[in-house]
N, C-alpha and C positions, 0 to 999 in steps of 0.2 A: 651692742646694745640693742635690743630690736624693732623697736619702736620708730626709732631714728630716721627709718626714712621718710616716715609722714612729716616730719616738723619740713616748714619753710624757715629755709635759715636763715630769708630776707625777711623777714617776720617778726626775730624772736626778740619778747620785751624789751624796751632799753630800762625800765626797773621794773624789779619783781620785788616785792615787800610780801612777809610769812608773817604769821603773830602762830607762832611754836608751844602749841597747845598738847598735852594730853602723856607728858613725863608719867605725871603721878598714877593715871591711868593702865598709861603701858606693865606701870615696877605694881602696882597693885593686882592685877590677871596671875605674875606670874610669884605675887605672894613676895617681893622684891621691898624692903624700906624704900620711899618713894629719891632717894639720894642716890641711891641707882639708878632709875628713870632718869633724873636729871643730866645723868653721869651717858644714859647711852643716847640721850640728845646732844651732848656732842660731839658724840662720833654724826649723829645726820648732821650736825653742820658742816663737817669737816668735808664731809660727803655732796652735799648739796653747794657749797662756794666750789667748790674745784668743776662743778658742769656747771654751775653757773659762766665760773670764767672760761670755760672750754665750748662754751656755746656763744660766747659773747655779751651777755647780758653785761649791763654798764655799771648798775646798780642794784645790791642787795640792802631791799634792808629788814634786820631778823627785829622783830618784838623778843630781847629777851627775859627784861623785868619793869612792869607795869609800875607807876607811884600807887598800886592797889598793893602789887606783892607785899609792902613792908608789913600788911597784915598779915600775913603767913606766920605760921609757928615759927619763934627765935632762930633757933635751931635748924630751919630750913631757911631761913635765911643766910644766913651764916651759910650754910653749903652751899646755896648759889653761886654768894660774891665768892668764894675760894674757888669755886670752881671758874671764874672768872677769868679771876688771876692765873689758875693755870693754866684755862686753854690759849690766852693769848705769851703765857713766857712759853710754852710748847713751841706754837705754829708759829707767832711775829716772824720765824725766820726762814720757813717754808712759805708761808704767803709772802715777805719780800720777794724775793727770789723765782715767783710766780706773778711780780709787777703788780702786785695786789696793795689797794690801800685799806687800812683801817681804821675807820671813823667814829663816832655816837653821834646821837640824837637824844634830847632829855634833859634834864637841872643833874648833871652828874657831881656838882660840889656838895651831894648829901651820901656818895659811897664813901666808901670809908679808905681812907688816906691811900693803901696802897692800891684797890682799886683803881683811885685815877693816877698814879703814879705810872701802873703797870699798860692803862688806856693809852698816856702821853706820851710816850715809851714808845708804844706800838702806830703810834699815827706819824712821830717825828722819824722813828726809819724812814716807812714806809709812803708818806705827804709825795714826794714829789716820784713815786711809781703811775706808771697811765695805762693799767690795766684796770680790772674790776675793782670797782668801793664799798667796804664792805663796811655797814652800817648798822651798828649796835645799838638798840633802839633799849635807851636803860635808865630807870628812875622815870619814865615816857610815860606820858598820859597824853594824847589829844585834847582833852577840854585845859587842861595844868598850861597844855604847847598854846591854846589859841584868849586862855588868859595870860598871860607874858607876855603877848605878841602886843593884847591893847596896852598893856602896861608901857609899853619900850615905843608904841606910837603915840602915846599921852605924852609922854618926859620928851619926845620928838617937837610935837604941838605946842606943848610950854615953851619951848626953848627955840621956837619957832625957825626949827630944819626941817617940818612940813607945814602943807599950808591945810586946811579942812578940804577942800577941793581935790586934791589929790591922792584922796585917800580915795583905792580904788582895790577891784580882784588883783590885782599887779602888785599894788603894794602889800599887802596885806603878807602877800606871801614873799613878801623879801624880807619878812620881819617873822618864819616862821621857821621851826628849826634845818628845814630843809629850806632854804635860799636859794643855794644853788648848785639845784637839782630836781629834773625833772618831777612832776607824778607821777608815784605807782600802776603800771599801762597794767598791771597784776596784784592782784591782793592773793595771795591763799591761807589757807587754815582748814589742818587737818585735825583730825580731833571728834569727827560730828556737828563740835557746838556751832551754830550758823548766827554768829553774830561778829562787829568788827571787835566790842571791848576796848573802845574809849580809845584805838590805834587808828593815824591819820586823819584824822575826822576831817582836816580841811583841805587836804591831798589826795582825799581817796573820791572826791565826788564824784568823778567818771571814772574810778575803774573797774576793769573788767573784778568781778567775784569768784573765786575757785570754792568749794571746800571739800573735804574729803571726810570718811570715817575713818581713815587708817589714824591713831598718835601718832607725834612727832617723831620717838626712835626709831621707830619702820619709815618712815618717810623718805626713803631713797629717789635715784636717779631718776627711774620710770619716774616715780607718780607726779615728779615734777616734771619730762615729758610728757605727761598725758594731763598735765593742767597747761601747758605752753599748745599744746597741741587743740586744745579746746576756747586756749584764750585763742588762738588761730583763727578759728572757725564763726568768732562775734563777729556783731554786725557796727563797727562800735561808728555811732552817729553825733554821743554829744549834746545830745536832746535837737539835733537838725534831725531836718530831713531830706533822705539819700534822693 
């Protein structure tokens, strides 16, 4: 891979999050059904998971299905749910062999039973692995996550498990779906859109953002390396002065 010599392997982001966007546009450009765009997107997932694992990324969070995606046509939602099940069934053995942990974030209780069962099976099979942690953000929304955290904090306040004076940024982070993970260092969005679309709103406060016009099915190892190289050139100050 020609770009790899430019990567500083000592500065690989620990946590990369990706808004997988552009499947529909990719299909439309080729006069194909949207469902085939989503299938092509799954192939991109395989490549990016392998590359992140190879580069030593510790956490990879993929925005797979948002709380707003339920508003899409029923046929498309059903297709996405079937693809999720198909992906987990086909890939879990190889992911397990490669020491990857399959995890999910979001309110998965609203997913179809078969999806929840496959997610649970994948997690149970891989939970003791030590390599890349693959977070699938499913029925995920940043605002919903914050609302859920507020509800849990309120309940714990009422039950006197915590006091008002204990509430700070660190405590709130412990109530997020990502409580045991570092915030993303780098958030990537292909497809030409320049927004977060309700993704990791709390955790992304100081994440580096990287946008590309390329649609997700065409996002491969080269594009990931380009994003990481750009990240490595950034001066991350977290609001401070160096």
